[in-house]
SEDO-13256 format. One line per 8 residues: number of its first residue (from 1); their letters; for each residue x negated, y, z negated of C-alpha. Coordinates in pm, whole numbers, plus 50000, padded with zeros to 5 digits. Each point is the difference from the previous one (the first is absolute). Example, Ala and Ser with C-alpha at 12.3 -4.5 7.8 and 13.67 -1.06 7.14 Angstrom:
% SEDO-13256
1	as	48770:49550:49220 | 49863:50344:50066 .
//
This chain:
% SEDO-13256
1	mteapgdf	08634:71963:38589 | 49877:50207:49691 | 50178:50294:49916 | 49798:50336:49975 | 49898:50110:49637 | 50206:50341:50071 | 50266:49830:50158 | 50055:49772:49693 .
9	laglaaiv	49974:50291:49752 | 50246:50197:50220 | 50229:49690:49978 | 49950:50006:49594 | 50076:50358:49989 | 50327:49963:50194 | 50126:49748:49717 | 49905:50190:49693 .
17	gpervlhd	49935:50362:50115 | 49643:50161:50097 | 49952:50113:49655 | 50038:49644:49834 | 49730:49862:50199 | 49644:50081:49865 | 49702:49955:50216 | 49754:50272:49899 .
25	aagmapfl	49746:49930:49762 | 50117:50235:49713 | 50350:49886:50005 | 49931:49616:50002 | 49700:50046:49727 | 50264:49958:49703 | 50120:49652:50143 | 49689:49847:50078 .
33	tdwrgrft	49801:49971:49674 | 50092:49727:49709 | 50101:50084:49663 | 49687:49967:49835 | 49826:50186:50280 | 49745:49755:50074 | 50108:49906:50353 | 50126:50236:50289 .
41	graravvl	50141:49867:50332 | 50072:50133:50333 | 50346:50000:50189 | 50114:50117:50327 | 50260:50194:49849 | 50247:50020:49687 | 50356:49964:50061 | 50271:50115:49749 .
49	pgssaeva	50357:49880:50123 | 50287:50106:49782 | 50246:49674:50061 | 49983:49638:50044 | 50102:50058:50365 | 49690:50230:50048 | 49807:49741:49838 | 50110:49733:50226 .
57	avvaacav	49968:50195:50324 | 49624:50108:49876 | 49921:49613:49938 | 50158:49912:50338 | 49789:50256:50191 | 49667:49862:49812 | 50101:49644:50101 | 50023:50108:50374 .
65	arvpvvpq	49672:50157:49977 | 49853:49746:49788 | 49905:50274:49721 | 49943:49866:49651 | 50243:50132:49753 | 49891:50076:49603 | 50287:50065:49792 | 49951:50232:49716 .
73	ggrtglvl	50184:50100:49681 | 49875:50214:49733 | 49639:49902:50056 | 49944:49853:49635 | 49882:49663:50092 | 49667:49870:49890 | 49887:49720:50266 | 49995:50243:50333 .
81	gsvpdagg	50343:49855:50070 | 50153:50314:50151 | 49697:50185:50172 | 49872:49920:50353 | 49692:49854:50070 | 49718:50203:50143 | 50067:49895:50372 | 50236:50282:50082 .
89	aavvlslr	50242:49820:50183 | 50301:49971:49743 | 50299:50217:49941 | 50064:50086:49647 | 50352:49962:49923 | 50077:50229:49711 | 50354:49933:49835 | 49995:50307:49765 .
97	rlnrirhv	50281:50143:50187 | 50234:49730:49943 | 50058:50106:49647 | 50395:49984:49947 | 50179:49789:49748 | 50318:49901:50228 | 50211:49870:49721 | 50053:49897:49663 .
105	dpfnrtml	50245:49698:49895 | 50055:50010:49626 | 50223:49702:50017 | 49755:49778:50206 | 49745:50156:49809 | 49795:50081:50318 | 49831:50305:50190 | 49938:50043:50341 .
113	veagcilq	49664:50186:50073 | 49801:50085:50283 | 49626:49873:50008 | 49843:50331:49955 | 50170:50090:49646 | 49743:50054:49744 | 50061:49735:49702 | 50054:50289:49738 .
121	diqeaaas	50284:50142:50197 | 50153:49653:50007 | 49980:49954:49638 | 50147:50359:49915 | 50290:49939:50234 | 50053:49680:49847 | 50001:50170:49656 | 50241:50258:50123 .
129	agmlfpls	50240:49738:50079 | 49991:49834:49661 | 49758:49716:50111 | 49640:49898:50004 | 49766:49922:50287 | 49742:49825:49804 | 49676:49998:50232 | 49749:50228:49829 .
137	laaegsct	49640:50020:50077 | 49721:50276:49967 | 50045:50153:50349 | 50376:49996:49972 | 50003:50414:50081 | 49845:49934:50329 | 50036:49631:50130 | 50300:49911:50212 .
145	iggnlstn	50264:49740:49962 | 49904:49871:50353 | 49616:49957:49872 | 50132:49841:49713 | 50204:49745:50169 | 49722:49939:50248 | 49733:49926:49756 | 50277:49840:49749 .
153	aggtavlr	49878:50232:49731 | 49990:49886:49636 | 49965:50265:49756 | 50062:50007:49600 | 50353:49837:49989 | 49960:49674:50182 | 50023:49816:49695 | 50369:50107:49956 .
161	ygntrelc	50106:50054:50354 | 49774:49873:50260 | 49798:50123:50288 | 50112:50223:50271 | 50150:49700:50160 | 50222:49898:49745 | 50145:50335:50014 | 50066:50007:50350 .
169	lglevvta	50333:49844:50155 | 49989:50100:50357 | 49791:50174:50251 | 50010:50209:50339 | 49682:49912:50197 | 49871:50118:50352 | 49851:49698:50179 | 49647:49994:50163 .
177	qgqvwdgl	50225:50024:50319 | 50158:50314:49906 | 50376:49832:49907 | 50155:50096:49662 | 50109:49712:49784 | 50289:50098:49772 | 49958:49779:49691 | 50130:50256:49753 .
185	rglrkdnt	50250:49774:49846 | 50021:50043:49611 | 50086:49665:49911 | 49861:49757:49720 | 50071:49714:50187 | 49973:49929:50358 | 49870:49666:50118 | 50048:50022:50391 .
193	gydlrdlf	49670:49883:50117 | 49630:50145:49983 | 49961:50273:49731 | 49849:50239:50257 | 50007:50268:49709 | 49723:49824:49840 | 49786:49967:50292 | 49944:50397:50017 .
201	igaegtlg	49997:50061:49643 | 49613:49955:49918 | 49889:49992:50358 | 49859:50345:49997 | 50147:50118:50342 | 49828:49720:50183 | 50327:49843:50126 | 50217:50324:50018 .
209	vitaavlk	50099:50350:49856 | 50223:50006:49699 | 50242:50293:50058 | 50258:49967:49730 | 50068:49770:49711 | 50314:49912:49761 | 49843:50013:49659 | 50148:49817:49690 .
217	lhpqpkaa	50066:50227:49708 | 50043:49915:49625 | 50194:50138:49691 | 49806:50277:49829 | 49875:49871:49652 | 50127:50161:49719 | 49664:50033:49843 | 49638:49927:50080 .
225	ltamvald	49739:49974:49748 | 49606:49972:50013 | 49730:49891:49768 | 49612:49932:50046 | 49874:49697:49814 | 49631:49950:49913 | 49888:49646:50047 | 49682:49779:49976 .
233	spqraldl	49993:49838:50318 | 50183:49943:50348 | 50129:49669:49855 | 50153:50186:49692 | 50164:50228:50272 | 50154:49692:50149 | 50104:49858:49685 | 50175:50353:49902 .
241	lvllqerc	50160:49985:50365 | 50152:49655:49910 | 50135:50117:49666 | 50143:50303:50165 | 50187:49780:50250 | 50135:49766:49730 | 50129:50307:49789 | 50104:50221:50254 .
249	gaaltgfe	50098:49829:50312 | 50091:50224:50296 | 49938:50303:49786 | 49637:49981:50049 | 49949:50231:50305 | 49616:50043:50009 | 49703:49851:49858 | 49638:50131:50118 .
257	lmsalclr	49658:49911:49894 | 49724:50236:49963 | 49642:49942:49874 | 49816:50209:49748 | 49798:50159:50321 | 50323:50113:50129 | 50093:50223:49728 | 49630:50117:49963 .
265	lvaahfpq	50012:50105:50350 | 50342:50184:49963 | 49892:50174:49690 | 49668:50099:50157 | 50158:50150:50311 | 50337:50104:49859 | 49943:50121:49644 | 50349:50203:50000 .
273	lprpfaap	50173:49634:49996 | 50105:49836:49669 | 49737:49745:49827 | 50259:49755:49835 | 49736:49829:49760 | 49743:50182:49791 | 49772:49675:50042 | 49916:49819:50336 .
281	hpqyalve	50133:49658:50049 | 49901:49741:50268 | 50326:49988:50176 | 50350:50150:50025 | 50314:49958:50112 | 50279:50273:50102 | 50347:49847:49940 | 50349:50150:50112 .
289	lsssesaa	50323:49867:49882 | 50323:50096:50138 | 50373:49963:49882 | 50309:49994:50161 | 50166:50039:49644 | 49852:50302:49811 | 49679:50195:49879 | 50064:49838:49654 .
297	haaalmea	50018:49642:50150 | 49672:50078:50208 | 49809:50137:49691 | 50111:49714:49780 | 49866:49744:50257 | 49693:50190:50054 | 49927:50019:49628 | 50090:49654:49893 .
305	sigaalas	49782:49840:50283 | 49710:50239:49979 | 50027:49939:49618 | 49974:49633:50041 | 49692:50019:50222 | 49835:50217:49735 | 50114:49760:49702 | 49870:49680:50171 .
313	slardavl	49637:50202:50088 | 50087:49926:50412 | 49968:50396:50002 | 49727:50215:49825 | 50187:50325:50003 | 50302:50148:50182 | 50143:50364:50076 | 50377:50026:50067 .
321	asstaqsv	50110:50309:50203 | 50275:50201:49789 | 50088:50243:50298 | 50017:50009:50370 | 49707:50240:49984 | 49800:49734:49810 | 50094:49740:50234 | 49896:50199:50329 .
329	glwkvres	49670:50049:49808 | 49946:49623:49986 | 50075:49933:50345 | 49790:50302:50096 | 49707:49808:49850 | 50079:49700:50217 | 50039:50186:50312 | 49687:50224:49929 .
337	ispaqaaa	49762:49704:50014 | 49953:49971:50399 | 49948:50394:50021 | 49747:49962:49716 | 49831:49740:50186 | 50000:50227:50313 | 49865:50277:49810 | 49723:49775:49864 .
345	gknikhdi	49888:49900:50320 | 50061:49757:50275 | 50055:49620:49923 | 50070:49668:50133 | 50397:49937:49968 | 50188:49665:49988 | 50359:49961:50016 | 50073:49635:49869 .
353	slplsaip	50287:49788:49884 | 49940:49693:49778 | 50235:49763:49826 | 50051:50141:49653 | 49848:49697:49810 | 49656:50058:50212 | 49976:50362:49934 | 49761:49987:49654 .
361	afiartda	49790:49731:50152 | 49965:50170:50317 | 49880:50335:49812 | 49763:49830:49817 | 49843:49801:50287 | 49975:50269:50245 | 49894:50265:49756 | 49714:49735:49911 .
369	aleaafpg	49901:49934:50393 | 49997:50353:50062 | 49777:50086:49709 | 49753:49732:50126 | 49997:50124:50320 | 49994:50377:49949 | 49886:50073:49668 | 50148:50287:49826 .
377	cqvvcfgh	50295:50029:50235 | 50314:50146:49854 | 50333:49810:50071 | 50330:50232:49970 | 50251:49738:49946 | 50376:50107:49970 | 50339:49935:50142 | 50336:49853:49982 .
385	lgdgnlhy	49939:49682:49792 | 50376:49959:49968 | 49993:49847:50378 | 49651:49905:50031 | 49841:50281:50191 | 49676:50112:49889 | 49817:50304:50154 | 49632:49855:49940 .
393	nvappege	49766:50272:50083 | 49631:50004:49998 | 49778:50323:49932 | 49622:49995:50026 | 49791:50021:49668 | 49881:50308:49828 | 49773:50197:50188 | 50039:49818:50357 .
401	gheafllr	50123:50187:50276 | 50373:49916:50108 | 49912:50012:50359 | 49729:49755:49975 | 50228:49758:49776 | 50250:50031:50284 | 49734:49806:50238 | 50056:49680:49751 .
409	qdavnriv	50383:50026:50079 | 50000:49639:50203 | 49798:49858:49742 | 50229:50114:49706 | 50307:49911:50211 | 49874:49670:50065 | 49961:49940:49613 | 50337:50135:49900 .
417	hdsvlash	50204:49856:50296 | 49830:49639:49961 | 50104:50014:49615 | 50372:50132:50114 | 49987:49702:50233 | 49892:49762:49727 | 50302:50113:49774 | 50239:49928:50314 .
425	gsisaehg	50064:50407:50009 | 50033:50222:50287 | 49746:50275:50116 | 50270:50269:50054 | 50277:50039:49772 | 50163:50311:50091 | 49787:50214:50234 | 49997:49799:50285 .
433	igalkree	49735:49872:50259 | 49982:50288:50250 | 49666:50020:50179 | 49792:49996:49683 | 50069:49641:49880 | 50067:49843:50374 | 49687:49808:50008 | 50019:49887:49644 .
441	larvkpav	50339:49890:50076 | 49844:49779:50269 | 49787:49835:49768 | 50208:49922:49710 | 50343:49921:50177 | 50026:49637:50119 | 50011:49948:50374 | 50341:49880:50021 .
449	eldmmrai	50133:50317:49815 | 49812:50218:50244 | 50141:49814:50304 | 50343:50038:49893 | 49950:50366:49943 | 49838:50048:50339 | 50311:49813:50171 | 50226:50237:49831 .
457	kaaldplg	49788:50319:50113 | 49988:49834:50350 | 50366:49958:50004 | 50123:50334:49901 | 49720:50214:50133 | 49871:49786:50307 | 49807:50339:50122 | 49846:50035:49674 .
465	imnpgkil	50038:50380:49985 | 50156:50004:49642 | 49725:50116:49756 | 49734:49805:50160 | 49697:49890:49778 | 50211:50009:49705 | 50044:49658:49788 | 49914:49772:50286 .
//
């Protein structure tokens, strides 16, 4: 028997309180539009539980009523993974009230947090305990750890510390049936069967709802130093990365690649930010070293390494930050590339991953293919070269309307993604698949991989209510 809509909403209100079930247009509006403002979905209601028990009860009620559930964190995703579709049947499950840091264990170097905790709050809590939670990305002031885990977020420190998956030791998850799996074990070793944790990390809420996590903490470095290096080409950037890895080892924390166009966009739209070089250069690398010994050790390591790059003509020029403010300024230049792109107009974005050795040839080949197909198009290429992740974005030629160019998105994607596949890469490095890349995933994934993914989905979510239409 189908439950009446009013009875269903009344049941949700009985679980979380009437004021925590939003079903009017004005109340639901902030939860229905994606981060970029390109898509607005519809929902039956937005529910804001305050505990994992309430999440479980809400999901159980949705399972009985066969109502789709769309888990949502800070809503900073870029692939339509946390917004409902246009059908209006789903319940949006906002986890923003699950925002407690439950426990910090300084001996085990772990922190137990709820899924709605803002990433920046977690970073600050770790720092207050004299430790480091190294996940860092542009949206850290508003994204939540549940979303970070659900998309296996990357960021600027993956080279040293790994993706979010590597920073998580245990999870608490509400299953699609409304049961609570307590996997909050802060263990570095646990070979007692299938690693269920890894199924839910990166699953984008399609298998269950992450409600809490045990996070891995690291010692605070004694010092961190930043430099920006001017280079001739992506190949030279790769050569510099190899040199730094050989000389600095684990002290190399970040290595970001930026093209000349990236810095021109930042200078045009954020003129208050520093301009590290008087003259333009084809490519730039932003380098960060951290030392567990001392600031003097970090400075000596940086100066010797960058000096060797300059002496061998591997690098054209370099600017070494001599203060925290200068370091922040250099990182601000890097972090302002995406906002500068947005200010310049809409563009076609790609979040791709490649073997490091394939990156220079990929950029040259794909740039040429796009120029042949769309003369004058502008490629804004930047990203985390140290871990092989490029944000390879394509803007229209000067004078062409951005909306008109977006109509060419499928053709642009085909060129870029086919080139990625030719390099044995991935069409999504850190943003996930969501609804935006779902059809493209079906095109590029081998059939046997898709079959295994569908089998896992069917086993854990047989009713198909968990974030339907995302990934698969």
